[in-house]
N, CA, C and O atoms as CSV, one atom per row, in Angstrom:
chain,resi,resn,atom,element,x,y,z
A,1,UNK,N,N,40.309,-37.345,-4.234
A,1,UNK,CA,C,40.608,-37.847,-5.534
A,1,UNK,C,C,41.722,-37.003,-6.149
A,1,UNK,O,O,41.621,-35.776,-6.166
A,2,UNK,N,N,42.770,-37.629,-6.649
A,2,UNK,CA,C,43.844,-36.858,-7.256
A,2,UNK,C,C,43.774,-36.975,-8.764
A,2,UNK,O,O,43.397,-38.016,-9.302
A,3,UNK,N,N,44.127,-35.932,-9.419
A,3,UNK,CA,C,44.109,-35.932,-10.875
A,3,UNK,C,C,45.480,-36.326,-11.400
A,3,UNK,O,O,46.447,-36.412,-10.643
A,4,UNK,N,N,45.551,-36.564,-12.698
A,4,UNK,CA,C,46.821,-36.939,-13.310
A,4,UNK,C,C,47.822,-35.800,-13.233
A,4,UNK,O,O,49.028,-36.035,-13.158
A,5,UNK,N,N,47.332,-34.572,-13.249
A,5,UNK,CA,C,48.225,-33.421,-13.177
A,5,UNK,C,C,48.893,-33.350,-11.801
A,5,UNK,O,O,50.072,-33.013,-11.701
A,6,UNK,N,N,48.142,-33.668,-10.743
A,6,UNK,CA,C,48.698,-33.612,-9.393
A,6,UNK,C,C,49.731,-34.707,-9.153
A,6,UNK,O,O,50.623,-34.537,-8.321
A,7,UNK,N,N,49.628,-35.836,-9.872
A,7,UNK,CA,C,50.535,-36.945,-9.655
A,7,UNK,C,C,51.855,-36.797,-10.394
A,7,UNK,O,O,52.798,-37.539,-10.121
A,8,UNK,N,N,51.941,-35.858,-11.319
A,8,UNK,CA,C,53.165,-35.687,-12.089
A,8,UNK,C,C,54.204,-34.925,-11.284
A,8,UNK,O,O,53.874,-34.078,-10.454
A,9,UNK,N,N,55.466,-35.242,-11.546
A,9,UNK,CA,C,56.556,-34.480,-10.941
A,9,UNK,C,C,56.659,-33.124,-11.617
A,9,UNK,O,O,56.155,-32.923,-12.722
A,10,UNK,N,N,57.316,-32.203,-10.939
A,10,UNK,CA,C,57.502,-30.891,-11.536
A,10,UNK,C,C,58.421,-30.994,-12.746
A,10,UNK,O,O,59.182,-31.952,-12.877
A,11,UNK,N,N,58.347,-30.018,-13.618
A,11,UNK,CA,C,59.196,-29.982,-14.801
A,11,UNK,C,C,60.634,-29.765,-14.350
A,11,UNK,O,O,60.937,-28.738,-13.741
A,12,UNK,N,N,61.526,-30.713,-14.637
A,12,UNK,CA,C,62.903,-30.571,-14.152
A,12,UNK,C,C,63.743,-29.620,-14.997
A,12,UNK,O,O,64.970,-29.644,-14.910
A,13,UNK,N,N,63.112,-28.794,-15.802
A,13,UNK,CA,C,63.843,-27.842,-16.626
A,13,UNK,C,C,64.513,-26.771,-15.784
A,13,UNK,O,O,64.480,-26.809,-14.554
A,14,UNK,N,N,65.105,-25.843,-16.452
A,14,UNK,CA,C,65.888,-24.816,-15.768
A,14,UNK,C,C,65.132,-23.520,-15.545
A,14,UNK,O,O,65.756,-22.494,-15.275
A,15,UNK,N,N,63.815,-23.528,-15.647
A,15,UNK,CA,C,63.043,-22.302,-15.477
A,15,UNK,C,C,63.250,-21.670,-14.107
A,15,UNK,O,O,63.455,-20.458,-14.037
A,16,UNK,N,N,63.208,-22.440,-13.000
A,16,UNK,CA,C,63.435,-21.797,-11.697
A,16,UNK,C,C,64.839,-21.201,-11.570
A,16,UNK,O,O,65.021,-20.148,-10.959
A,17,UNK,N,N,65.826,-21.882,-12.151
A,17,UNK,CA,C,67.192,-21.371,-12.080
A,17,UNK,C,C,67.352,-20.103,-12.904
A,17,UNK,O,O,68.040,-19.171,-12.486
A,18,UNK,N,N,66.716,-20.062,-14.083
A,18,UNK,CA,C,66.792,-18.844,-14.893
A,18,UNK,C,C,66.119,-17.678,-14.197
A,18,UNK,O,O,66.615,-16.552,-14.235
A,19,UNK,N,N,64.995,-17.948,-13.566
A,19,UNK,CA,C,64.304,-16.890,-12.826
A,19,UNK,C,C,65.159,-16.402,-11.667
A,19,UNK,O,O,65.252,-15.199,-11.421
A,20,UNK,N,N,65.785,-17.335,-10.955
A,20,UNK,CA,C,66.653,-16.953,-9.833
A,20,UNK,C,C,67.838,-16.126,-10.314
A,20,UNK,O,O,68.213,-15.142,-9.676
A,21,UNK,N,N,68.424,-16.521,-11.432
A,21,UNK,CA,C,69.546,-15.754,-11.977
A,21,UNK,C,C,69.106,-14.359,-12.419
A,21,UNK,O,O,69.845,-13.391,-12.238
A,22,UNK,N,N,67.918,-14.252,-12.991
A,22,UNK,CA,C,67.413,-12.933,-13.391
A,22,UNK,C,C,67.215,-12.038,-12.170
A,22,UNK,O,O,67.578,-10.862,-12.201
A,23,UNK,N,N,66.643,-12.586,-11.096
A,23,UNK,CA,C,66.468,-11.787,-9.874
A,23,UNK,C,C,67.823,-11.432,-9.264
A,23,UNK,O,O,67.992,-10.340,-8.721
A,24,UNK,N,N,68.786,-12.345,-9.351
A,24,UNK,CA,C,70.126,-12.046,-8.812
A,24,UNK,C,C,70.773,-10.911,-9.598
A,24,UNK,O,O,71.364,-10.008,-9.006
A,25,UNK,N,N,70.668,-10.945,-10.925
A,25,UNK,CA,C,71.208,-9.850,-11.741
A,25,UNK,C,C,70.519,-8.538,-11.418
A,25,UNK,O,O,71.169,-7.498,-11.319
A,26,UNK,N,N,69.205,-8.585,-11.254
A,26,UNK,CA,C,68.458,-7.380,-10.917
A,26,UNK,C,C,68.922,-6.824,-9.579
A,26,UNK,O,O,69.150,-5.622,-9.445
A,27,UNK,N,N,69.061,-7.700,-8.591
A,27,UNK,CA,C,69.495,-7.265,-7.267
A,27,UNK,C,C,70.897,-6.679,-7.282
A,27,UNK,O,O,71.147,-5.635,-6.680
A,28,UNK,N,N,71.805,-7.347,-7.967
A,28,UNK,CA,C,73.180,-6.835,-8.026
A,28,UNK,C,C,73.248,-5.512,-8.782
A,28,UNK,O,O,74.037,-4.636,-8.429
A,29,UNK,N,N,72.431,-5.363,-9.813
A,29,UNK,CA,C,72.386,-4.086,-10.535
A,29,UNK,C,C,71.850,-2.968,-9.643
A,29,UNK,O,O,72.349,-1.843,-9.674
A,30,UNK,N,N,70.829,-3.290,-8.848
A,30,UNK,CA,C,70.284,-2.279,-7.933
A,30,UNK,C,C,71.318,-1.900,-6.869
A,30,UNK,O,O,71.456,-0.724,-6.532
A,31,UNK,N,N,72.033,-2.875,-6.349
A,31,UNK,CA,C,73.065,-2.579,-5.347
A,31,UNK,C,C,74.141,-1.688,-5.960
A,31,UNK,O,O,74.542,-0.694,-5.354
A,32,UNK,N,N,74.611,-2.035,-7.156
A,32,UNK,CA,C,75.652,-1.227,-7.802
A,32,UNK,C,C,75.158,0.190,-8.075
A,32,UNK,O,O,75.882,1.155,-7.830
A,33,UNK,N,N,73.944,0.322,-8.575
A,33,UNK,CA,C,73.410,1.648,-8.883
A,33,UNK,C,C,73.228,2.483,-7.622
A,33,UNK,O,O,73.510,3.681,-7.631
A,34,UNK,N,N,72.758,1.866,-6.533
A,34,UNK,CA,C,72.588,2.641,-5.302
A,34,UNK,C,C,73.934,3.046,-4.709
A,34,UNK,O,O,74.057,4.129,-4.137
A,35,UNK,N,N,74.933,2.194,-4.838
A,35,UNK,CA,C,76.257,2.573,-4.335
A,35,UNK,C,C,76.862,3.709,-5.160
A,35,UNK,O,O,77.515,4.597,-4.611
A,36,UNK,N,N,76.649,3.684,-6.470
A,36,UNK,CA,C,77.125,4.785,-7.312
A,36,UNK,C,C,76.392,6.071,-6.950
A,36,UNK,O,O,77.010,7.131,-6.845
A,37,UNK,N,N,75.081,5.984,-6.758
A,37,UNK,CA,C,74.314,7.166,-6.353
A,37,UNK,C,C,74.766,7.657,-4.983
A,37,UNK,O,O,74.832,8.863,-4.745
A,38,UNK,N,N,75.073,6.736,-4.093
A,38,UNK,CA,C,75.537,7.112,-2.756
A,38,UNK,C,C,76.856,7.876,-2.823
A,38,UNK,O,O,77.132,8.737,-1.988
A,39,UNK,N,N,77.651,7.553,-3.812
A,39,UNK,CA,C,78.940,8.232,-3.949
A,39,UNK,C,C,78.821,9.596,-4.638
A,39,UNK,O,O,79.584,10.508,-4.322
A,40,UNK,N,N,77.883,9.748,-5.566
A,40,UNK,CA,C,77.843,10.972,-6.371
A,40,UNK,C,C,76.799,11.996,-5.927
A,40,UNK,O,O,77.081,13.194,-5.924
A,41,UNK,N,N,75.611,11.551,-5.555
A,41,UNK,CA,C,74.513,12.481,-5.280
A,41,UNK,C,C,74.774,13.379,-4.066
A,41,UNK,O,O,74.498,14.575,-4.156
A,42,UNK,N,N,75.287,12.875,-2.938
A,42,UNK,CA,C,75.505,13.777,-1.796
A,42,UNK,C,C,76.486,14.916,-2.076
A,42,UNK,O,O,76.400,15.970,-1.447
A,43,UNK,N,N,77.404,14.719,-2.998
A,43,UNK,CA,C,78.352,15.785,-3.328
A,43,UNK,C,C,77.637,16.961,-3.988
A,43,UNK,O,O,78.060,18.106,-3.833
A,44,UNK,N,N,76.572,16.690,-4.713
A,44,UNK,CA,C,75.843,17.763,-5.391
A,44,UNK,C,C,74.696,18.318,-4.569
A,44,UNK,O,O,74.469,19.528,-4.556
A,45,UNK,N,N,73.977,17.453,-3.887
A,45,UNK,CA,C,72.762,17.881,-3.199
A,45,UNK,C,C,72.934,18.056,-1.702
A,45,UNK,O,O,72.055,18.614,-1.045
A,46,UNK,N,N,74.022,17.601,-1.161
A,46,UNK,CA,C,74.251,17.777,0.263
A,46,UNK,C,C,74.153,16.479,1.045
A,46,UNK,O,O,73.747,15.436,0.532
A,47,UNK,N,N,74.540,16.589,2.303
A,47,UNK,CA,C,74.608,15.406,3.163
A,47,UNK,C,C,73.240,14.852,3.523
A,47,UNK,O,O,73.141,13.694,3.930
A,48,UNK,N,N,72.189,15.638,3.388
A,48,UNK,CA,C,70.854,15.153,3.742
A,48,UNK,C,C,70.421,13.982,2.864
A,48,UNK,O,O,69.536,13.221,3.254
A,49,UNK,N,N,71.020,13.824,1.699
A,49,UNK,CA,C,70.644,12.733,0.800
A,49,UNK,C,C,71.230,11.394,1.224
A,49,UNK,O,O,70.863,10.359,0.668
A,50,UNK,N,N,72.130,11.394,2.192
A,50,UNK,CA,C,72.730,10.137,2.641
A,50,UNK,C,C,71.692,9.185,3.238
A,50,UNK,O,O,71.747,7.979,2.995
A,51,UNK,N,N,70.767,9.706,4.000
A,51,UNK,CA,C,69.782,8.845,4.675
A,51,UNK,C,C,68.898,8.109,3.668
A,51,UNK,O,O,68.796,6.885,3.749
A,52,UNK,N,N,68.246,8.808,2.710
A,52,UNK,CA,C,67.435,8.039,1.763
A,52,UNK,C,C,68.265,7.113,0.878
A,52,UNK,O,O,67.809,6.026,0.524
A,53,UNK,N,N,69.466,7.529,0.520
A,53,UNK,CA,C,70.295,6.662,-0.312
A,53,UNK,C,C,70.762,5.430,0.443
A,53,UNK,O,O,70.821,4.341,-0.128
A,54,UNK,N,N,71.094,5.585,1.715
A,54,UNK,CA,C,71.438,4.407,2.516
A,54,UNK,C,C,70.232,3.482,2.651
A,54,UNK,O,O,70.379,2.260,2.663
A,55,UNK,N,N,69.048,4.064,2.750
A,55,UNK,CA,C,67.833,3.253,2.769
A,55,UNK,C,C,67.661,2.469,1.478
A,55,UNK,O,O,67.232,1.316,1.499
A,56,UNK,N,N,67.997,3.099,0.343
A,56,UNK,CA,C,67.916,2.399,-0.932
A,56,UNK,C,C,68.940,1.271,-1.023
A,56,UNK,O,O,68.643,0.216,-1.583
A,57,UNK,N,N,70.135,1.477,-0.483
A,57,UNK,CA,C,71.143,0.417,-0.467
A,57,UNK,C,C,70.633,-0.770,0.347
A,57,UNK,O,O,70.744,-1.919,-0.081
A,58,UNK,N,N,70.078,-0.484,1.518
A,58,UNK,CA,C,69.532,-1.549,2.365
A,58,UNK,C,C,68.386,-2.264,1.654
A,58,UNK,O,O,68.290,-3.490,1.718
A,59,UNK,N,N,67.518,-1.515,0.980
A,59,UNK,CA,C,66.400,-2.122,0.264
A,59,UNK,C,C,66.888,-2.988,-0.898
A,59,UNK,O,O,66.321,-4.052,-1.148
A,60,UNK,N,N,67.919,-2.555,-1.603
A,60,UNK,CA,C,68.465,-3.347,-2.703
A,60,UNK,C,C,69.076,-4.649,-2.193
A,60,UNK,O,O,68.887,-5.706,-2.795
A,61,UNK,N,N,69.805,-4.568,-1.087
A,61,UNK,CA,C,70.373,-5.782,-0.490
A,61,UNK,C,C,69.253,-6.700,0.002
A,61,UNK,O,O,69.330,-7.918,-0.162
A,62,UNK,N,N,68.225,-6.124,0.596
A,62,UNK,CA,C,67.093,-6.930,1.082
A,62,UNK,C,C,66.375,-7.610,-0.080
A,62,UNK,O,O,65.976,-8.768,0.045
A,63,UNK,N,N,66.201,-6.923,-1.202
A,63,UNK,CA,C,65.547,-7.524,-2.366
A,63,UNK,C,C,66.373,-8.691,-2.901
A,63,UNK,O,O,65.819,-9.727,-3.271
A,64,UNK,N,N,67.681,-8.529,-2.941
A,64,UNK,CA,C,68.554,-9.611,-3.399
A,64,UNK,C,C,68.462,-10.804,-2.461
A,64,UNK,O,O,68.391,-11.946,-2.914
A,65,UNK,N,N,68.461,-10.551,-1.179
A,65,UNK,CA,C,68.350,-11.624,-0.192
A,65,UNK,C,C,66.988,-12.318,-0.276
A,65,UNK,O,O,66.903,-13.543,-0.188
A,66,UNK,N,N,65.930,-11.531,-0.445
A,66,UNK,CA,C,64.586,-12.109,-0.561
A,66,UNK,C,C,64.474,-12.992,-1.796
A,66,UNK,O,O,63.849,-14.051,-1.743
A,67,UNK,N,N,65.068,-12.570,-2.904
A,67,UNK,CA,C,65.022,-13.370,-4.124
A,67,UNK,C,C,65.751,-14.693,-3.924
A,67,UNK,O,O,65.277,-15.738,-4.370
A,68,UNK,N,N,66.893,-14.651,-3.260
A,68,UNK,CA,C,67.647,-15.883,-2.998
A,68,UNK,C,C,66.858,-16.808,-2.073
A,68,UNK,O,O,66.765,-18.011,-2.320
A,69,UNK,N,N,66.302,-16.254,-1.029
A,69,UNK,CA,C,65.532,-17.052,-0.077
A,69,UNK,C,C,64.298,-17.655,-0.743
A,69,UNK,O,O,63.941,-18.803,-0.476
A,70,UNK,N,N,63.657,-16.886,-1.599
A,70,UNK,CA,C,62.472,-17.373,-2.321
A,70,UNK,C,C,62.837,-18.534,-3.233
A,70,UNK,O,O,62.121,-19.535,-3.280
A,71,UNK,N,N,63.949,-18.411,-3.960
A,71,UNK,CA,C,64.379,-19.499,-4.834
A,71,UNK,C,C,64.668,-20.762,-4.039
A,71,UNK,O,O,64.240,-21.851,-4.420
A,72,UNK,N,N,65.394,-20.618,-2.931
A,72,UNK,CA,C,65.733,-21.807,-2.129
A,72,UNK,C,C,64.474,-22.497,-1.608
A,72,UNK,O,O,64.403,-23.726,-1.593
A,73,UNK,N,N,63.492,-21.726,-1.186
A,73,UNK,CA,C,62.250,-22.320,-0.680
A,73,UNK,C,C,61.486,-23.033,-1.794
A,73,UNK,O,O,60.982,-24.138,-1.593
A,74,UNK,N,N,61.400,-22.408,-2.963
A,74,UNK,CA,C,60.700,-23.040,-4.080
A,74,UNK,C,C,61.431,-24.295,-4.542
A,74,UNK,O,O,60.807,-25.316,-4.832
A,75,UNK,N,N,62.752,-24.212,-4.608
A,75,UNK,CA,C,63.539,-25.362,-5.044
A,75,UNK,C,C,63.356,-26.533,-4.074
A,75,UNK,O,O,63.175,-27.673,-4.504
A,76,UNK,N,N,63.402,-26.258,-2.788
A,76,UNK,CA,C,63.223,-27.322,-1.799
A,76,UNK,C,C,61.841,-27.955,-1.914
A,76,UNK,O,O,61.695,-29.172,-1.802
A,77,UNK,N,N,60.847,-27.135,-2.135
A,77,UNK,CA,C,59.483,-27.660,-2.254
A,77,UNK,C,C,59.321,-28.511,-3.505
A,77,UNK,O,O,58.705,-29.576,-3.461
A,78,UNK,N,N,59.872,-28.044,-4.617
A,78,UNK,CA,C,59.732,-28.786,-5.863
A,78,UNK,C,C,60.501,-30.106,-5.833
A,78,UNK,O,O,59.994,-31.122,-6.308
A,79,UNK,N,N,61.704,-30.109,-5.288
A,79,UNK,CA,C,62.502,-31.330,-5.262
A,79,UNK,C,C,62.067,-32.301,-4.177
A,79,UNK,O,O,62.468,-33.465,-4.203
A,80,UNK,N,N,61.272,-31.861,-3.238
A,80,UNK,CA,C,60.772,-32.755,-2.193
A,80,UNK,C,C,59.566,-33.550,-2.671
A,80,UNK,O,O,59.023,-34.361,-1.921
A,81,UNK,N,N,59.144,-33.328,-3.906
A,81,UNK,CA,C,58.020,-34.062,-4.450
A,81,UNK,C,C,56.672,-33.542,-4.006
A,81,UNK,O,O,55.690,-34.284,-4.017
A,82,UNK,N,N,56.606,-32.296,-3.620
A,82,UNK,CA,C,55.347,-31.718,-3.177
A,82,UNK,C,C,54.533,-31.164,-4.336
A,82,UNK,O,O,53.597,-30.392,-4.124
A,83,UNK,N,N,54.874,-31.545,-5.538
A,83,UNK,CA,C,54.122,-31.083,-6.698
A,83,UNK,C,C,54.682,-29.793,-7.253
A,83,UNK,O,O,55.658,-29.242,-6.746
A,84,UNK,N,N,54.044,-29.332,-8.298
A,84,UNK,CA,C,54.543,-28.119,-8.953
A,84,UNK,C,C,53.778,-26.877,-8.539
A,84,UNK,O,O,53.936,-25.823,-9.156
A,85,UNK,N,N,52.966,-26.976,-7.522
A,85,UNK,CA,C,52.209,-25.810,-7.067
A,85,UNK,C,C,52.980,-25.107,-5.962
A,85,UNK,O,O,53.021,-25.550,-4.814
A,86,UNK,N,N,53.574,-24.021,-6.346
A,86,UNK,CA,C,54.342,-23.218,-5.400
A,86,UNK,C,C,53.464,-22.051,-4.989
A,86,UNK,O,O,52.887,-21.392,-5.854
A,87,UNK,N,N,53.343,-21.772,-3.697
A,87,UNK,CA,C,52.455,-20.693,-3.262
A,87,UNK,C,C,52.914,-19.327,-3.769
A,87,UNK,O,O,54.107,-19.069,-3.923
A,88,UNK,N,N,51.945,-18.472,-4.019
A,88,UNK,CA,C,52.212,-17.105,-4.461
A,88,UNK,C,C,52.908,-16.341,-3.341
A,88,UNK,O,O,52.526,-16.460,-2.176
A,89,UNK,N,N,53.913,-15.567,-3.683
A,89,UNK,CA,C,54.737,-14.904,-2.664
A,89,UNK,C,C,54.144,-13.593,-2.171
A,89,UNK,O,O,54.655,-13.039,-1.198
A,90,UNK,N,N,53.115,-13.081,-2.780
A,90,UNK,CA,C,52.483,-11.864,-2.288
A,90,UNK,C,C,52.973,-10.573,-2.924
A,90,UNK,O,O,52.373,-9.524,-2.691
A,91,UNK,N,N,54.015,-10.606,-3.701
A,91,UNK,CA,C,54.457,-9.419,-4.407
A,91,UNK,C,C,55.395,-8.503,-3.643
A,91,UNK,O,O,55.691,-7.405,-4.113
A,92,UNK,N,N,55.871,-8.921,-2.482
A,92,UNK,CA,C,56.778,-8.054,-1.716
A,92,UNK,C,C,58.078,-7.788,-2.462
A,92,UNK,O,O,58.595,-6.671,-2.430
A,93,UNK,N,N,58.608,-8.804,-3.131
A,93,UNK,CA,C,59.861,-8.645,-3.862
A,93,UNK,C,C,59.707,-7.653,-5.010
A,93,UNK,O,O,60.561,-6.788,-5.206
A,94,UNK,N,N,58.635,-7.774,-5.756
A,94,UNK,CA,C,58.394,-6.840,-6.865
A,94,UNK,C,C,58.166,-5.421,-6.345
A,94,UNK,O,O,58.633,-4.455,-6.949
A,95,UNK,N,N,57.453,-5.293,-5.233
A,95,UNK,CA,C,57.207,-3.970,-4.657
A,95,UNK,C,C,58.504,-3.336,-4.175
A,95,UNK,O,O,58.724,-2.144,-4.385
A,96,UNK,N,N,59.352,-4.109,-3.539
A,96,UNK,CA,C,60.631,-3.582,-3.058
A,96,UNK,C,C,61.516,-3.169,-4.233
A,96,UNK,O,O,62.201,-2.148,-4.170
A,97,UNK,N,N,61.500,-3.955,-5.290
A,97,UNK,CA,C,62.255,-3.597,-6.496
A,97,UNK,C,C,61.733,-2.302,-7.101
A,97,UNK,O,O,62.515,-1.466,-7.555
A,98,UNK,N,N,60.426,-2.136,-7.108
A,98,UNK,CA,C,59.843,-0.898,-7.635
A,98,UNK,C,C,60.235,0.303,-6.788
A,98,UNK,O,O,60.512,1.373,-7.330
A,99,UNK,N,N,60.264,0.149,-5.477
A,99,UNK,CA,C,60.651,1.249,-4.580
A,99,UNK,C,C,62.093,1.669,-4.846
A,99,UNK,O,O,62.390,2.859,-4.940
A,100,UNK,N,N,62.986,0.688,-4.968
A,100,UNK,CA,C,64.395,1.011,-5.237
A,100,UNK,C,C,64.528,1.697,-6.593
A,100,UNK,O,O,65.265,2.673,-6.724
A,101,UNK,N,N,63.828,1.199,-7.587
A,101,UNK,CA,C,63.900,1.791,-8.922
A,101,UNK,C,C,63.374,3.222,-8.923
A,101,UNK,O,O,63.986,4.105,-9.525
A,102,UNK,N,N,62.260,3.459,-8.264
A,102,UNK,CA,C,61.719,4.823,-8.177
A,102,UNK,C,C,62.654,5.744,-7.403
A,102,UNK,O,O,62.840,6.900,-7.782
A,103,UNK,N,N,63.240,5.242,-6.328
A,103,UNK,CA,C,64.189,6.050,-5.563
A,103,UNK,C,C,65.411,6.419,-6.381
A,103,UNK,O,O,65.879,7.556,-6.334
A,104,UNK,N,N,65.927,5.456,-7.132
A,104,UNK,CA,C,67.072,5.753,-7.996
A,104,UNK,C,C,66.690,6.711,-9.112
A,104,UNK,O,O,67.485,7.566,-9.503
A,105,UNK,N,N,65.479,6.570,-9.623
A,105,UNK,CA,C,65.009,7.516,-10.642
A,105,UNK,C,C,64.922,8.925,-10.098
A,105,UNK,O,O,65.284,9.883,-10.782
A,106,UNK,N,N,64.440,9.058,-8.867
A,106,UNK,CA,C,64.375,10.384,-8.236
A,106,UNK,C,C,65.767,10.948,-8.014
A,106,UNK,O,O,65.987,12.144,-8.205
A,107,UNK,N,N,66.714,10.101,-7.613
A,107,UNK,CA,C,68.092,10.561,-7.415
A,107,UNK,C,C,68.704,11.009,-8.741
A,107,UNK,O,O,69.390,12.029,-8.794
A,108,UNK,N,N,68.462,10.261,-9.799
A,108,UNK,CA,C,68.982,10.638,-11.118
A,108,UNK,C,C,68.339,11.925,-11.626
A,108,UNK,O,O,69.007,12.770,-12.220
A,109,UNK,N,N,67.041,12.065,-11.387
A,109,UNK,CA,C,66.349,13.284,-11.795
A,109,UNK,C,C,66.899,14.501,-11.053
A,109,UNK,O,O,67.145,15.543,-11.660
A,110,UNK,N,N,67.086,14.370,-9.765
A,110,UNK,CA,C,67.627,15.494,-8.987
A,110,UNK,C,C,69.055,15.794,-9.406
A,110,UNK,O,O,69.463,16.954,-9.440
A,111,UNK,N,N,69.805,14.770,-9.722
A,111,UNK,CA,C,71.174,14.955,-10.215
A,111,UNK,C,C,71.164,15.722,-11.540
A,111,UNK,O,O,71.954,16.645,-11.736
A,112,UNK,N,N,70.265,15.331,-12.446
A,112,UNK,CA,C,70.186,15.992,-13.742
A,112,UNK,C,C,69.713,17.435,-13.613
A,112,UNK,O,O,70.214,18.308,-14.322
A,113,UNK,N,N,68.766,17.703,-12.731
A,113,UNK,CA,C,68.240,19.061,-12.561
A,113,UNK,C,C,69.309,19.991,-12.014
A,113,UNK,O,O,69.394,21.145,-12.435
A,114,UNK,N,N,70.115,19.520,-11.099
A,114,UNK,CA,C,71.159,20.383,-10.525
A,114,UNK,C,C,72.336,20.600,-11.450
A,114,UNK,O,O,73.083,21.566,-11.292
A,115,UNK,N,N,72.511,19.705,-12.419
A,115,UNK,CA,C,73.641,19.842,-13.349
A,115,UNK,C,C,73.360,20.854,-14.454
A,115,UNK,O,O,74.296,21.417,-15.021
A,116,UNK,N,N,72.098,21.091,-14.766
A,116,UNK,CA,C,71.772,21.980,-15.898
A,116,UNK,C,C,71.132,23.241,-15.460
A,116,UNK,O,O,70.800,24.086,-16.292
Protein backbone atom coordinates (compact mmCIF):
# COMPACT_ATOMS: atom_id res chain seq x y z
CA UNK A 1 0.00 0.00 0.00
CA UNK A 2 1.46 3.38 -0.92
CA UNK A 3 0.72 6.57 0.89
CA UNK A 4 0.08 9.98 -0.62
CA UNK A 5 3.51 11.11 0.53
CA UNK A 6 5.23 8.30 -1.40
CA UNK A 7 3.34 9.17 -4.60
CA UNK A 8 4.43 12.80 -4.67
CA UNK A 9 7.39 13.98 -6.70
CA UNK A 10 10.35 15.45 -4.90
CA UNK A 11 10.39 19.17 -4.21
CA UNK A 12 11.87 20.72 -7.36
CA UNK A 13 13.33 23.59 -5.35
CA UNK A 14 16.98 24.45 -5.23
CA UNK A 15 17.80 22.88 -1.86
CA UNK A 16 20.02 20.12 -3.30
CA UNK A 17 21.87 22.65 -5.46
CA UNK A 18 22.42 25.00 -2.52
CA UNK A 19 23.74 22.14 -0.44
CA UNK A 20 26.06 21.07 -3.26
CA UNK A 21 27.34 24.62 -3.66
CA UNK A 22 27.97 24.87 0.09
CA UNK A 23 29.98 21.63 0.06
CA UNK A 24 31.88 22.85 -3.02
CA UNK A 25 32.79 26.11 -1.26
CA UNK A 26 33.85 24.16 1.82
CA UNK A 27 36.00 21.83 -0.26
CA UNK A 28 37.65 24.62 -2.21
CA UNK A 29 38.34 26.53 1.01
CA UNK A 30 39.95 23.44 2.53
CA UNK A 31 42.09 22.91 -0.58
CA UNK A 32 43.23 26.56 -0.55
CA UNK A 33 43.99 26.49 3.18
CA UNK A 34 45.97 23.25 2.94
CA UNK A 35 47.98 24.57 0.01
CA UNK A 36 48.79 27.75 1.95
CA UNK A 37 49.81 25.65 4.95
CA UNK A 38 51.89 23.44 2.67
CA UNK A 39 53.76 26.51 1.50
CA UNK A 40 54.34 28.17 4.89
CA UNK A 41 54.51 25.55 7.66
CA UNK A 42 57.49 23.47 6.41
CA UNK A 43 59.66 26.59 6.30
CA UNK A 44 59.17 27.06 10.04
CA UNK A 45 58.84 23.52 11.36
CA UNK A 46 60.95 21.58 8.91
CA UNK A 47 60.53 19.15 6.06
CA UNK A 48 58.91 16.48 8.25
CA UNK A 49 55.64 18.44 8.06
CA UNK A 50 55.36 17.84 4.32
CA UNK A 51 53.92 14.33 4.73
CA UNK A 52 50.97 15.23 6.99
CA UNK A 53 50.26 18.39 5.01
CA UNK A 54 50.26 16.49 1.73
CA UNK A 55 47.86 14.06 3.38
CA UNK A 56 45.60 16.99 4.26
CA UNK A 57 45.71 18.23 0.65
CA UNK A 58 44.70 14.78 -0.57
CA UNK A 59 41.93 14.59 2.04
CA UNK A 60 40.60 18.03 1.05
CA UNK A 61 40.52 17.04 -2.62
CA UNK A 62 38.85 13.74 -1.71
CA UNK A 63 36.18 15.56 0.34
CA UNK A 64 35.45 17.87 -2.58
CA UNK A 65 35.20 14.92 -4.95
CA UNK A 66 32.97 12.98 -2.53
CA UNK A 67 30.62 15.96 -2.20
CA UNK A 68 30.33 16.25 -5.98
CA UNK A 69 29.76 12.53 -6.40
CA UNK A 70 27.15 12.54 -3.62
CA UNK A 71 25.25 15.41 -5.24
CA UNK A 72 25.24 13.72 -8.65
CA UNK A 73 23.92 10.48 -7.16
CA UNK A 74 21.17 12.24 -5.20
CA UNK A 75 20.21 14.37 -8.19
CA UNK A 76 19.96 11.32 -10.46
CA UNK A 77 17.83 9.49 -7.93
CA UNK A 78 15.48 12.41 -7.37
CA UNK A 79 15.00 13.21 -11.06
CA UNK A 80 14.46 9.56 -11.97
CA UNK A 81 11.22 9.63 -10.00
CA UNK A 82 12.41 7.35 -7.23
CA UNK A 83 10.81 9.57 -4.62
CA UNK A 84 12.32 12.00 -2.20
CA UNK A 85 13.90 9.41 0.07
CA UNK A 86 17.61 9.62 -0.45
CA UNK A 87 19.67 7.11 1.55
CA UNK A 88 21.83 8.38 4.39
CA UNK A 89 25.46 8.66 3.31
CA UNK A 90 26.99 7.43 6.57
CA UNK A 91 28.85 10.58 7.56
CA UNK A 92 32.13 9.91 5.75
CA UNK A 93 32.11 13.35 4.13
CA UNK A 94 31.54 15.15 7.43
CA UNK A 95 34.21 13.04 9.13
CA UNK A 96 36.75 13.77 6.40
CA UNK A 97 35.96 17.48 6.64
CA UNK A 98 36.48 17.34 10.39
CA UNK A 99 39.86 15.61 9.95
CA UNK A 100 41.06 18.27 7.51
CA UNK A 101 39.83 21.05 9.78
CA UNK A 102 41.54 19.57 12.84
CA UNK A 103 44.75 19.03 10.87
CA UNK A 104 44.74 22.62 9.68
CA UNK A 105 44.03 23.79 13.22
CA UNK A 106 47.04 21.83 14.47
CA UNK A 107 49.20 23.33 11.71
CA UNK A 108 48.03 26.85 12.61
CA UNK A 109 48.62 26.20 16.30
CA UNK A 110 52.15 24.94 15.68
CA UNK A 111 52.78 27.91 13.41
CA UNK A 112 51.59 30.32 16.11
CA UNK A 113 53.63 28.62 18.86
CA UNK A 114 56.86 28.82 16.88
CA UNK A 115 56.31 32.47 15.96
CA UNK A 116 56.02 33.71 19.56
